[in-house]
C-alpha positions in Angstrom: -61.5 -32.0 -87.5 -64.2 -34.0 -86.1 -67.5 -33.8 -83.9 -66.7 -35.8 -80.8 -68.9 -36.6 -77.9 -70.1 -34.2 -75.2 -72.0 -34.2 -72.5 -72.6 -31.3 -70.4 -70.0 -28.0 -69.9 -67.6 -27.8 -67.0 -69.5 -27.5 -63.5 -69.2 -24.7 -61.1 -66.9 -26.8 -59.0 -64.4 -26.7 -62.1 -64.4 -22.8 -62.4 -63.5 -23.0 -58.3 -60.9 -25.4 -59.2 -59.3 -23.2 -61.6 -59.7 -20.1 -59.4 -58.7 -21.3 -56.0 -55.5 -23.0 -57.8 -54.3 -19.6 -59.0 -55.1 -17.8 -55.8 -53.3 -20.4 -53.8 -50.2 -20.1 -56.1 -50.5 -16.5 -55.8 -50.8 -16.5 -52.1 -47.9 -18.9 -51.8 -45.4 -16.7 -53.5 -46.6 -13.9 -51.1 -46.1 -15.9 -48.1 -42.5 -17.3 -49.4 -41.5 -13.4 -50.2 -42.9 -12.2 -46.8 -41.0 -15.4 -45.0 -37.7 -14.1 -46.7 -38.3 -10.7 -45.6 -39.2 -11.5 -42.1 -35.4 -13.6 -41.8 -33.5 -10.6 -42.8 -35.4 -8.6 -40.2 -36.5 -6.5 -42.8 -38.6 -3.4 -41.6 -39.6 0.2 -42.0 -41.5 2.8 -39.8 -44.8 1.9 -41.6 -43.8 -2.0 -41.8 -42.5 -3.0 -38.5 -41.3 -6.5 -38.2 -44.1 -7.9 -36.3 -46.7 -6.7 -39.1 -44.2 -8.5 -41.5 -44.1 -11.4 -39.6 -48.0 -11.7 -38.7 -48.8 -11.1 -42.4 -46.3 -13.8 -43.4 -48.0 -16.0 -41.3 -51.6 -15.0 -42.3 -50.8 -15.4 -46.1 -49.5 -18.7 -45.6 -52.6 -19.8 -43.6 -55.0 -18.1 -46.5 -53.0 -20.3 -49.1 -53.6 -23.5 -46.9 -57.5 -22.7 -47.0 -57.5 -21.8 -50.6 -55.5 -25.3 -51.3 -58.1 -27.4 -49.4 -61.0 -25.7 -51.6 -59.0 -26.3 -54.6 -58.5 -30.2 -53.5 -62.2 -30.3 -52.5 -63.6 -28.8 -55.5 -61.9 -31.0 -57.9 -62.7 -34.1 -56.1 -66.3 -33.1 -56.2 -66.1 -31.8 -59.8 -65.8 -35.6 -60.8 -64.4 -34.9 -64.3 -60.8 -35.9 -63.8 -60.6 -39.2 -61.5 -59.0 -37.6 -58.6 -59.6 -39.0 -55.1 -59.4 -37.2 -51.8 -56.2 -39.3 -50.7 -54.6 -38.3 -54.2 -54.2 -34.9 -52.8 -52.3 -36.1 -49.5 -50.5 -39.0 -50.9 -47.9 -38.1 -53.5 -48.1 -39.6 -57.4 -51.0 -42.1 -56.3 -53.4 -40.5 -58.5 -54.7 -42.6 -61.7 -55.0 -39.1 -63.4 -51.8 -37.2 -64.3 -50.0 -39.0 -61.6 -46.6 -37.1 -61.7 -48.1 -33.8 -61.7 -51.2 -34.2 -59.5 -48.5 -35.7 -57.1 -46.6 -32.6 -57.2 -49.5 -30.8 -56.1 -50.1 -33.7 -53.1 -46.4 -32.8 -52.5 -46.9 -29.4 -52.1 -49.7 -29.6 -50.1 -48.0 -31.9 -47.7 -45.2 -29.7 -47.3 -47.5 -26.9 -46.3 -49.2 -28.8 -43.8 -45.8 -29.4 -42.5 -44.9 -25.9 -42.2 -48.3 -24.7 -40.3 -48.3 -27.8 -38.1 -44.4 -27.5 -37.1 -45.3 -23.5 -36.6 -47.9 -24.5 -34.3 -45.7 -26.5 -32.2 -42.7 -24.5 -32.3 -42.5 -24.6 -28.8 -42.3 -28.0 -28.2 -40.2 -28.8 -31.3 -37.4 -26.3 -30.4 -35.9 -23.6 -32.9 -33.6 -25.7 -34.7 -36.2 -28.4 -35.7 -38.8 -25.8 -36.5 -36.3 -23.9 -38.6 -35.2 -26.9 -40.6 -38.7 -27.9 -41.6 -39.2 -24.3 -42.2 -36.7 -24.1 -44.7 -37.7 -27.5 -46.4 -41.1 -26.2 -46.5 -40.1 -23.4 -48.8 -39.6 -26.0 -51.4 -43.6 -26.4 -51.6 -43.6 -23.0 -54.1 -41.6 -24.2 -56.8 -43.2 -27.7 -56.6 -46.4 -26.0 -56.7 -45.6 -23.9 -59.6 -44.5 -27.4 -61.5 -48.1 -28.9 -60.6 -49.9 -25.7 -62.0 -48.3 -26.0 -65.2 -48.2 -29.9 -65.5 -52.1 -30.1 -64.6 -53.4 -26.9 -64.9 -55.7 -26.2 -68.0 -54.6 -22.6 -68.1 -51.2 -23.3 -68.2 -51.0 -22.1 -72.1 -52.8 -18.9 -71.4 -51.2 -15.4 -71.5 -52.7 -14.3 -68.2 -51.5 -17.4 -66.4 -47.9 -17.2 -68.1 -47.7 -13.4 -67.1 -48.8 -14.1 -63.6 -46.0 -17.3 -63.2 -43.5 -14.8 -64.6 -44.1 -12.3 -61.9 -44.2 -14.9 -59.3 -41.0 -16.3 -60.4 -39.4 -12.6 -60.5 -40.6 -12.0 -57.2 -39.3 -15.2 -55.5 -35.9 -14.6 -57.2 -35.4 -11.1 -56.2 -36.4 -11.8 -52.6 -34.1 -14.8 -52.2 -31.1 -12.4 -53.8 -31.7 -9.8 -51.2 -32.1 -12.4 -48.6 -28.6 -13.6 -49.5 -27.4 -10.2 -50.0 -28.3 -9.1 -46.3 -27.1 -12.0 -45.1 -24.5 -11.5 -42.3 -23.5 -14.9 -41.3 -22.6 -18.1 -43.4 -19.8 -18.9 -45.7 -19.9 -17.1 -48.7 -19.4 -20.3 -51.1 -22.7 -21.6 -49.6 -24.7 -18.4 -50.1 -23.4 -17.9 -53.7 -24.4 -21.9 -54.0 -27.7 -20.6 -52.8 -28.2 -17.7 -55.5 -27.4 -20.1 -58.2 -29.5 -22.8 -57.1 -32.6 -20.0 -56.7 -31.8 -18.8 -60.3 -31.4 -22.2 -62.0 -34.6 -23.6 -60.5 -37.1 -21.4 -61.8 -35.0 -21.4 -65.2 -35.0 -25.4 -65.3 -38.9 -25.1 -64.9 -39.1 -22.4 -67.9 -36.9 -25.0 -70.0 -39.3 -27.7 -69.1 -42.3 -26.2 -69.4 -41.5 -24.9 -72.9 -41.1 -28.6 -74.2 -43.7 -29.9 -71.9 -46.8 -28.3 -70.7 -46.7 -25.6 -73.2 -46.3 -27.7 -76.3 -48.7 -29.5 -78.3 -50.1 -32.6 -77.4 -49.0 -32.4 -73.4 -52.5 -33.6 -72.2 -51.6 -37.3 -73.4 -48.2 -37.5 -72.5 -48.9 -35.9 -69.2 -51.0 -39.4 -68.6 -54.7 -38.0 -69.5 -57.1 -41.1 -69.5 -57.9 -42.0 -73.2 -61.7 -41.6 -72.5 -61.2 -37.9 -71.4 -59.1 -37.1 -74.2 -62.0 -38.3 -76.5 -64.9 -36.8 -74.4 -63.6 -33.5 -74.2 -63.1 -32.7 -77.8 -66.5 -30.8 -78.2 -66.5 -27.2 -77.2 -67.9 -24.6 -79.7 -69.6 -25.0 -83.1 -71.5 -23.1 -85.4 -73.9 -25.2 -87.9 -75.5 -23.4 -90.7 -77.7 -25.5 -93.4 -79.3 -23.1 -96.1 -82.2 -24.6 -98.2 -84.2 -23.0 -101.1 -87.0 -20.5 -100.3 -90.6 -21.8 -98.9 -91.8 -23.4 -96.0 -90.6 -26.6 -94.1 -92.0 -30.3 -95.2 -94.1 -31.8 -93.1 -92.1 -33.7 -90.3 -90.5 -36.0 -89.9 -88.2 -35.7 -92.8 -84.5 -36.3 -93.9 -82.3 -34.1 -96.2 -78.7 -34.0 -97.3 -76.5 -31.3 -96.2 -73.2 -30.2 -97.1 -70.8 -27.3 -96.5 -67.8 -26.0 -95.0 -66.2 -25.8 -91.1 -64.7 -23.1 -89.4 -63.3 -22.5 -86.4 -62.3 -19.2 -84.1 -60.4 -18.5 -80.7 -59.5 -19.0 -78.4 -60.6 -15.4 -77.5 -59.6 -13.8 -74.1 -61.9 -16.0 -71.9 -59.8 -18.6 -73.3 -63.0 -20.5 -75.4 -63.1 -21.5 -79.0 -65.8 -21.4 -81.6 -66.1 -24.1 -84.3 -68.5 -23.2 -87.2 -70.3 -25.7 -89.4 -71.7 -23.8 -92.7 -73.8 -25.7 -95.3 -77.1 -26.3 -97.5 -79.5 -28.6 -97.2 -81.5 -30.2 -100.2 -84.1 -32.4 -101.0 -86.8 -30.3 -100.5 -86.3 -29.4 -97.0 -86.5 -25.7 -97.0 -84.9 -24.2 -94.2 -82.1 -23.0 -92.1 -80.2 -24.6 -89.4 -77.6 -22.9 -87.2 -76.0 -24.2 -84.1 -73.6 -22.5 -82.1 -71.2 -24.3 -79.7 -68.5 -22.9 -77.3 -65.8 -24.6 -75.4 -62.4 -25.1 -73.9 -59.8 -26.1 -76.7 -57.7 -29.4 -75.9 -54.3 -30.4 -76.9 -55.6 -32.8 -79.4 -57.2 -30.0 -81.5 -60.7 -30.9 -80.1 -62.9 -28.6 -77.5 -65.0 -29.5 -74.4 -68.3 -28.1 -74.9 -69.4 -25.3 -72.5 -72.7 -24.4 -74.0 -74.5 -24.1 -77.4 -77.4 -22.4 -78.9 -79.6 -24.0 -81.8 -81.9 -22.3 -84.4 -83.6 -23.5 -87.0 -86.4 -22.6 -89.8 -87.4 -21.6 -93.5 -84.9 -19.4 -95.3 -87.6 -16.3 -94.9 -87.3 -17.1 -91.5 -84.2 -18.7 -90.1 -84.7 -18.0 -86.3 -88.4 -19.4 -86.4 -87.1 -22.3 -83.8 -84.6 -22.1 -81.2 -82.7 -24.4 -78.7 -79.6 -26.2 -77.9 -77.6 -29.1 -78.5 -78.8 -32.1 -76.2 -76.1 -34.6 -77.3 -73.1 -34.6 -79.5 -71.4 -38.3 -79.9 -69.0 -39.1 -82.7 -70.3 -37.4 -85.8 -74.0 -37.1 -84.8 -75.2 -34.0 -83.4 -78.7 -34.0 -81.5 -80.8 -30.9 -80.5 -84.4 -29.8 -79.4 -85.5 -26.4 -81.1 -89.1 -24.6 -80.0 -91.0 -22.0 -81.6 -93.1 -19.2 -80.2 -96.0 -20.9 -80.2 -94.4 -23.5 -78.1 -93.9 -26.4 -81.0 -91.1 -28.3 -80.7 -88.9 -30.2 -83.2 -85.9 -32.6 -82.5 -83.3 -32.2 -84.9 -80.3 -34.9 -85.8 -77.5 -34.2 -88.0 -75.0 -36.9 -88.8 -71.6 -35.7 -90.4 -68.6 -37.0 -92.3 -66.1 -34.1 -92.1 -62.7 -33.8 -94.3 -60.0 -32.5 -92.0 -58.1 -31.4 -95.1 -60.4 -29.3 -96.5 -62.7 -28.6 -93.6 -65.6 -29.6 -95.7 -68.6 -31.7 -94.6 -71.4 -33.5 -95.8 -74.2 -35.8 -94.5 -77.8 -35.8 -93.7 -80.6 -33.7 -91.4 -83.3 -35.7 -89.8 -86.1 -33.4 -88.3 -88.8 -35.2 -86.1 
């Protein structure tokens, strides 16, 4: 385990990108299911056909709106090098080109679905129907995009949502084939086989791809992002003998052990460094970092807190990390009187024993 460079945590755009992407996938699932129900002319006294048809149209439009927000927030976030045209031109992205390309393809299919529906009177029923059925491919393509690119692919809650979505679509297709009154039996059976094999194929691919270790590198994530994202959560504790702190500036050797916890229910991990400072620097340093786990074993920092003081008052100074680059950690802390200290910790970590040694500089 090592401390690697980190800047700031994810922005609000990043959280919007995650949220709108998941909601868009769920809306696409609902739109597909409603479309299949509409094609079977399904209706009940409480759910007339025009209600189901209108709901299908509105849910699809809402899905498109969330996809647009998903695209814009991804571009505005700026963490991944995704350009605006990468959302429209499939496989042109420099970031995970194949899997971002699937997202662009799903977006294009959804746009084609909306455009042909609006121009249905001019296109004619046959042309509209062909495009409409082809556009249903947007759902499995979007699911592959979410698994191949999404940062939540390995979380339990996303796995549950994906399974529910797949189950709903498979059941809707089975119902559509069962209720079909026209068409050759062989063709309907072939359609059912495809409807079953596609999600099974996606599941097999996902188990050996996005759900397995090392996917970020295999997916085409630039090496600079693999490195810069390794920091998320750490706790540094440096114990020293009783007494007050020496006059600043001073430097003291430190040594101790590393611990790691999580990810928790929020998907974040915590890494702790607990150690002792010697050489006359009588104080306790405590640093807490939280963030997102990465495929390569590192974390991307989302927040931090730092405290420092003598053993008798270890919380005398508090603050946060301002820089984390390579094995160097820098923080600024302040006491209740407004006096501040700049802390620099240089560490050497043994990943096998999770022990560390290094130096603490206080200025």
